[in-house]
N, C-alpha and C positions, 0 to 999 in steps of 0.2 A: 205580341202584346195582347193579353186577354183582359177584357173589362167585365168583371162579374160583380154584381151588386146583390147582396143578400141581406135582408129582403128588399126587393126593388119596389119602391112605393110609386105607383103611377099617379099622375095628375088626373088622369081620366081612366075609368075602368071600362073603356070601350073594348069589346072583344068581337072582332070580325069573324064570320064563319070562314073556314078555310076552303076556298075554292080550289079546284084541281090546278095545282102548280101556279096559282095566282092567274087564272085565265083572263084573257082580254075583256070578257064580258063584265068582270068585276071592276069597280072604280078603283078601290084600293084594298090591300090585304096586308097582314103582318109579314115582315121579312121571314119570320119563323115558318111560314107555310110555303115558301118558294122552293122549287126543286133546284138541286145543284146544277150549275151551268147556266141558270137564267140570269139575264141582265134586266135590272129594274131601275126605276127612278124613285128616289125618296120623296114622298109627298108630305109627310107629317111625322113629328116626333111627339109621343104622348107620355113622356116621363116627367119626373120632377125637374124643375129648372136647372139645378146643378148637374144632373145627369144629361139633360139636353145640351147644356154648355159643353160638357166633356165630349159628347158625341160629335158636336160641331168642330171642336178642336182636333178631333181625330179624322176629320174629313167627311163625316157622315151627316151632312146637313141637307136641308131641303133642296130639291132639284139636282142633287148629286146622283150620277150614274154609279151603280154598284153591280158587281157580278158575284153571285154566290158560288164559291169554289167547291166547298165541301160542307156536309151537314153533321158529320160525326167525328169526334165526340162533341165538339162545339161547332158553331157556324163560322166558317172561314169566308170572309168577304174580301174581294179585291176592290180597292178604292184608292184613287190618286196614286197608282203604281205601287201600292203597298197592300199587304195582306193583314187583316185585322180579325181577331177571334172574338166572337160574341157568345154569351150564354143564350140559351133558348129563351129564357125569361126576358132578357134585354132585347132580343130580336123581336119579341112580341110588341114592344113599344115603338117599333119603327114601321110606319105604314108606307107601303111602296105601291107602285103601279108598274105593270110590265111594259117593256119597250118593244114595240113591233119591230121585227127583223126585216 
């Protein structure tokens, strides 16, 4: 299931700098900057309310652990024992924090 919204209207135009694979020194970074294989915790969703509601329905809510499986051609995430495909644009609106191994 791929969720693509074009154009995605963000509630906030926050753009975090892309730290190296969302390094532990960074508080949060967009899911779109995370390296494949990384496990992260979702901290904030910064999209329109209807998009945020849909992401939560798909299991992509705050405090949820997510593993980025693949980055090309879309971002494939493993969440709640399911794989979800996200556009790069949508992944930018999901702020995550790396989980220490």
